[in-house]
N, C-alpha and C positions, 0 to 999 in steps of 0.2 A: 478235818483239815482247816486251819485258820486262814483268814484272808491273806495275811502276809506270806504264808506258805504258798498259796495259790499264785500270788504275784511273783514270788521267787521262781517258781516253775516256769511261768510265762516269760519272765525276763531271760531265763537260761535258754528256753526253747527258741526264743526269738533272736537273741543276740549272740548266742554261742553255737547252738546246734547247726545253724546254717553254714558255719565256717570251719567245721572240723575237717582237717585235711590229713590228720594222722591219729594213730591210736592214743587215747588218753592215758593208757597204762604204760606201754613200752615205747611210745613216740615213733613207731614205725609208720612211714607214710603209706597211705592207702593207694592201691593200684587202681587204674581205670577198670570199672566193672566189678571190683571186689565187693563181696558181701560184708556190709557193716551193720552194726546194731547200736541203737541209741537207747539208753536206759539209766537206771540208778544202781549204784554199787551198794555194798552192805551198809555203808554209812549214810546212804541217802543222797550222795553226790551224783550229779548228772555226768555221765561218761559216754564216750562213743568209741567202740572197739571194732577191730576186724576179727577174723577167725583166730588170730594169734592170742587174744586175751578175752574172748567172748565169755569165758567162764566167770569173769569178774562182774558181769551184768546180772544182778539178782532180780531186778524188776524191769524187764524189757518194755520199751514204749513203741519202738518203730524199727523195722529192718528194711534195708533196700540195697541196691547195687550202687556203689560209689561212682559219681560223675564229678570230675575235677572242677568243671565250670560249665555253665549253660551257654556261654557265649564263645565265639571263635576269635582268637587273636590274629590280627592281620599279619601278613608277611612284612619283614623289615622295610622292603623297598616299595610297598604298596603306596600309591599316590593318594593323598588326602586333600580335599578342598573345603574351605569354609567361606560361604557366601554371606555377605553382610552389607548393611547400608553404610553410607559415608559417615554419619554420626557415630555409629558403632566402631568403625575403623579408627576414627580419631580418638575415641575413648580408649581403644586398645593401645594405641600409640602413647597416649598421655599416661595411662596407668602401667604400661609395660606388663600387661597381664592378659590372661584369657578369662572371659566371663562365663561363669557357670550359673545357669538359670535354675531356680527352685522348681521341682517337678510339678507342683500344683499350679505353676504359672504358665505352663505350656498350653497351647490351644487344644491339643488332642486330649479329650477327657479320659482316654484309655491309658495314659501314662501311669504306670504302677498298678493297673487294674489286675485283679485276680481272675476275672472271667466276666461272662454276661450275667446281668442281674437275675435272669430266670434260672441260672445254675447256682445261685448263691447258697441255696439249701444243701446242695451236694457238697460244696466247699465247707460249709458249717459242720455238716455231719462227719466229714473226714477228720476235722480237727477235734471235734467233741470226742470221737473215739480215742484219739491220742490222749486227751485229758483224762478220760476214764481209766485208761491204762496207768497213767501217771499217778492218780490218787486212789484208785480202786483196790489195788492189790493188798494194801496194808490198812485200809480204812474200815471202820465199822458203820459206815453210813447206810441208811436205808436207801431203797431205790429212788424214792422221791427226793431225799436229801442229795444223793449223788447227782441227779438230774439238775437240781438247783445249783449245785456247786459248778458243774460243767458249763451250764448256761452263763454263770457269772464269769468263769474263766474265758469263755468264748467271747463274751462282750468286751472283756479287758484286752484280749488278744487282737480283736478287730480294731479296737481303738488304737493300739500300738501300731497296727498297719497303716491307719490313716495318719497318725502322727509322723510315721516314717516318711511319708510323702513331703512333709514340711522340713525334713532334715536330710533330704537327698537332692543333690545338685548335678546337673548334666551340661556338658559342653559337646556340641554336635559337629560332625564332619561328614563329608560325602566322599566315598571311595570310588575313584574312577581314574583311569589313565589320562583321560582328556576332559575338557569342560563339558558341562551339561546345560543345554539351553533351558530345560525345564527348571533346573535349580536356580538359574539366573532369574527367571520369572517368579519363582516361588518365594525366594528369600531376599529379593531386593524390591522393596515396595515402590521405589521410583527407579525404574530400570536405567534411566539416563544417568543416575548417580550411584549405581551399584558397583561393588568390588568383590574380589575373591582373593584369598591368600592360599598359596600352594605349599605343601610340605610332604613328608613321608611319615609312615607310622614310626619308623625308627627314631626320627628326630622328635616327634611328639612324645613318644614314650620316654626318651632320654631327658626331656625337659621336665617331666612330671614324676619320674620314678623315685624322687626323694620323698614323696608324700606316701605315707604308709598305707592309708585306707583308700587308695585310688585304684580304679580298674579301667582298662581300655579294651573294648571289644566290639565286634560286629553285632548289630541288632538282627534278631530273627523275626520274620514276618509270618504270622500264623492266622488260621481261622479259629476264632474264639468260640465257635458254636459248641464244640465238645471238648474244650480245653480249660483246665483249671491250673492256676499257677501259685507257687509258694510266695511268701512275703518278699524275699530278696530277688528271686528269679524274675518277678513280674517286670522289673525295670529294664529287662533285656529283650522284651517282646513288644511288637506293634502289630496292628492289623495289616493284612495283605494289601490293602488299598494304598499303603505308604511304601510299597516295595521299591518303587522307583527312586527312593531317597538313598538307597545303598548306604545306610547310615553306620558310621563308626562313632561310638559315643564314649566320652570320658565321664566316669561316674564317681562321685564322692558321697559317702554316707556319714551321718553323725558329725557334722561340722560343729566344733566347739565355739562358744561365745558368739553365736550367730544372732543378729537382731531380727526378730520376727517380722518387722515391718518391711524389711528389705526383700527384693525379688530375686536376689542371687548374690554370688560372691565373686571376687576377682582373685585369681591365682597367679602370682608373679611368675614370669618366664623370661628367658632371653629371646626376644623376637628376632634378633639378628641370627641366632643359632637355629631357631625354629623355622623361619620362613625362607622358602626358596625364591619365590617371586610374588609380585603383586599384579593382579590382573584387573583391568577396568572394563566395565560393561561394553559389549559390542556396539551399543547404540549411544554411548556417551559422546558428547562433543569434545573436540580437541582441547578446548580451554579447561574442561574438567580433568582430562588426563594430565594436563600440566599442573593443575592445582594439587592433584594427588601426588604427583612426583615431588612437588615443592614441599608439601607438608610431611611427606615420608622422610625427606632429607633433613628437615628442621628437627625432627624427633630422633635423628641419629640412626635411622634404619637405612643401611646402605644396600638396598636391593633394587633390582631392575623393576620399573613400573612399565607395564606393557598393556596395550589394548587387546581385548579378547580376540582370539583367532576366529571366532564366529563372525567377526565383522569383515572378513576377507571378501573381496569382490570376485564374482565369477565372470566368465565371458561365454558367449553363446555362438 
């Protein structure tokens, strides 16, 4: 098998196989838990079928039960919060957009991780087995040649996974019916000048549903000790230590015409339709609340600016 054939298989496995939602032959949508088979047809084309057309798979690569998505979609009326600094709030108003950070720019090194470094050999082995199926059934390679080809494909595949982190962008929200003191402290570097915007999943989704490659869902928090993740699935998982974030993320893959030196992208939205209200930090002075109210109006955002409920005074 020539190098260009290897790369073609890698590209198909990486960019297409992850997103099959219906049978390649009859276009019947897969049901949750349905047995599906990924492989090559008689002409060497990569296909994915259910039981309906499984006979068309001449060289099977991989079989599994279909899972529609690895993330959970929030309910329409779930309340979402985005905590941010004053400069980021002003930038949002000025650009009339939401900022999506490039995955490799997050502080958490596990963003997009497939597993723990000590389990990398297991991950490598599972994908090498897929490659052996892909090229071995019709090849005349010796065992050593097969091993060399599979190692080369694995190296290429892992390089694609690393490049994918540079072309994946995320906008983060916190799901909660009420404010979170922990989130105020975590995401507002100067708490006296922190802000939060409040919306619902329905409004966020409606503002972004015109973008074809966008996904919105809840992050899952896992123990990576005995867990290995696929190339696309990895962006929907974080370590359990972050479970308090209750994160809902908006994710975009493969942004076109992106300048590599930039740390993220701005996606235009109607802030007036998106935002329910603007909250100011519970420890912010009154003059800062007034400034936020003034600049919000200057940029045409007709929303109530209120100080956090966490600043309420008790009696004893």
